[in-house]
N, C-alpha and C positions, 0 to 999 in steps of 0.2 A: 538748557542745552544738557546740562549734568543730568537732570532728572531724566531725560530721553536716553541717554546712555545706559543709565541704572536700569530702566524699563527694559531697553533692549536687551542687556546682559541677562536679566532676569527670564525673559521669554527664551532666549539662546538655551539656558539651563534647563527649564521645562522641558523644552522639545527634546534634549537628549534623554532625559529622564524618562519620558514615553517611549523613545525609540529604543531603549535598553530592556523595556518589560516585556517579559515572555507572553505570548498570545494567550487570553484564557478561553477554554472553550473550543479552542482549534481542532479540527478534524484530520489533523494530518495523518496520513497512511504511513505506517513504517515501512521502511525500505525493505527489500528482502533479506538482506543481511540481518536485519533486527529480528526476525523470525529465528527463533533458536532451535527447536527440535525438529526433524523432519516430520513433513505433514502428509499424513496418508490420505491420498486423493481418493481411496474408495470409502472412507467414512467421513471425509470434512465435508462441513456443511457451508453453505454461501458465505456466511460471515468468516469463516477461518481461511476459505480460499482467497477471499478479498484482500487478505494481509499480504499477499504475495505481489510482487513487482508485476505492473502492468494488468493486474486482474482486476477488474471493478465487478459492480453487481450483474451487469449482463454476461460476461465471460464466465464468472462464478456459476450463475445459473445455467448456463449452457453445459460446464461440466457436470454438475449435479444431474442436469436432464438427461445427458448422454448416459451417465452411469446408470440410471434407472431403466431407461429403454434398452441398452446392450449390455447390461450386468457390469460386474466389477473390471476394471482396469487390469490387465495382464502384467503390463509395464508402463513406465512413465512415458516412453515413446508413445504410446496411444493416444496421449492427449492431442496429438497432432491430427486425430480424426475429429475433433470438437472444432466447430465453426469459430473461427476468431483467434485461435491458438497457432501461432506460427513456429517455426524453427528458433527465430531468435528469442520469443518470449519464452519457450521451453527452455533454452540454453541458459537463460538468465535466472531460471528457477530452479533448474535440475538438480542441484545440491540439496535444495531443501525438501525435494518431494521423494515420496516412497509409495509402494503399494503394498506393503506389508501389513 
């Protein structure tokens, strides 16, 4: 019986050690606040745009496509013309965007 308790204790200790280890090779997307410098939406590529909150590959590509068809954005508010970009998404990222 003593052996069973020791074995149980060791298993519990090992499981706690694995739970505390950081994920290796994770693809966690940084939050919008993790992006430091304002991002110029007139020159940003798809990869850079994906760093923004709520912007995945499809929306990032839509922004780039819109810019190529319609020319440079005159203001950040023009992002609302891009399919998939709504007021909430724009508000979450507004402080991180520029058109300079």
